[in-house]
C-alpha positions in Angstrom: 0.0 0.0 0.0 2.8 2.4 0.8 4.4 1.7 -2.5 1.2 2.5 -4.3 0.8 5.8 -2.5 4.5 6.6 -3.1 4.1 5.8 -6.8 1.0 8.1 -7.0 2.8 10.9 -5.3 5.7 10.5 -7.7 3.5 10.5 -10.8 1.7 13.6 -9.5 5.0 15.4 -8.9 6.1 14.5 -12.5 2.9 15.8 -13.9 3.3 19.1 -12.0 6.9 19.4 -13.2 5.9 18.9 -16.8 3.3 21.7 -16.6 5.8 24.0 -15.0 8.3 23.4 -17.8 5.6 24.0 -20.4 4.6 27.3 -18.8 8.3 28.4 -18.6 8.9 27.5 -22.3 5.7 29.5 -23.2 6.9 32.5 -21.2 10.4 32.4 -22.7 8.9 32.3 -26.2 6.7 35.3 -25.5 9.6 37.3 -24.0 11.8 36.4 -27.0 9.2 37.5 -29.6 8.5 40.7 -27.6 12.2 41.5 -27.4 12.9 40.9 -31.1 9.9 43.0 -32.2 10.8 45.8 -29.8 14.4 45.9 -31.1 13.2 46.0 -34.7 10.8 48.8 -33.8 13.5 50.7 -31.9 15.7 50.7 -35.0 12.9 51.8 -37.3 11.2 54.3 -35.0 14.1 55.5 -32.8 12.4 55.9 -29.4 14.0 56.5 -26.0 14.7 53.9 -23.3 11.5 54.7 -21.4 9.4 54.3 -24.5 11.3 51.1 -25.3 10.4 49.5 -21.9 6.7 50.5 -22.4 6.6 49.2 -25.9 8.2 45.9 -24.8 5.5 45.5 -22.1 2.8 46.2 -24.6 4.1 43.8 -27.2 4.7 41.2 -24.5 1.1 41.5 -23.4 -0.1 41.3 -27.0 2.0 38.3 -27.8 0.8 36.4 -24.7 -2.9 37.2 -25.4 -2.4 36.1 -29.0 -0.8 32.8 -28.0 -3.5 32.2 -25.4 -6.2 32.9 -28.0 -4.6 30.3 -30.4 -4.7 27.7 -27.6 -8.2 28.4 -26.6 -10.9 25.8 -27.5 -13.7 28.4 -27.7 -12.9 31.8 -29.2 -15.2 34.7 -29.2 -16.0 36.3 -32.6 -13.9 39.4 -32.5 -11.3 38.4 -29.9 -8.2 38.9 -32.2 -9.6 42.3 -33.4 -10.0 43.4 -29.8 -6.4 42.3 -28.9 -5.1 44.2 -32.0 -7.1 47.4 -31.0 -5.7 47.2 -27.5 -2.1 47.1 -28.8 -2.8 50.0 -31.2 -4.3 52.2 -28.4 -1.3 51.4 -26.1 1.2 52.2 -28.9 -0.7 55.5 -29.6 -0.4 56.4 -25.9 3.3 55.5 -25.7 4.6 57.0 -29.0 4.5 60.6 -30.3 2.4 61.3 -33.4 5.4 61.1 -35.7 6.6 57.9 -34.1 3.1 56.4 -34.3 2.9 57.1 -38.0 6.3 55.3 -38.5 4.9 52.4 -36.4 1.9 52.2 -38.6 4.1 52.1 -41.7 6.3 49.5 -40.1 3.4 47.2 -39.3 1.9 47.6 -42.8 5.3 46.6 -44.3 5.4 43.6 -42.0 2.1 42.2 -43.2 
């Protein structure tokens, strides 16, 4: 009986460890994508360090939301559109008008 309980605890611990590794990999992927996009934008738009940090956080949040949406089993009709609008509004708040126009042209070129 003790062996059975020990085995169950061991299997449960392995299961939790696997979920933790998966979550860490997902977070690492989000951070990597956000960092790459922020650097590409920084070179194109030329914003300061404070703006860079804010842009990184906005893109990180956008990337995480997009990945979560892809994994979701049930997706609301305009979910991706709302996520995109949220990113656009944050970028508009962070950047100056001239920088925002450059951002828009950058995203259009990317698509």
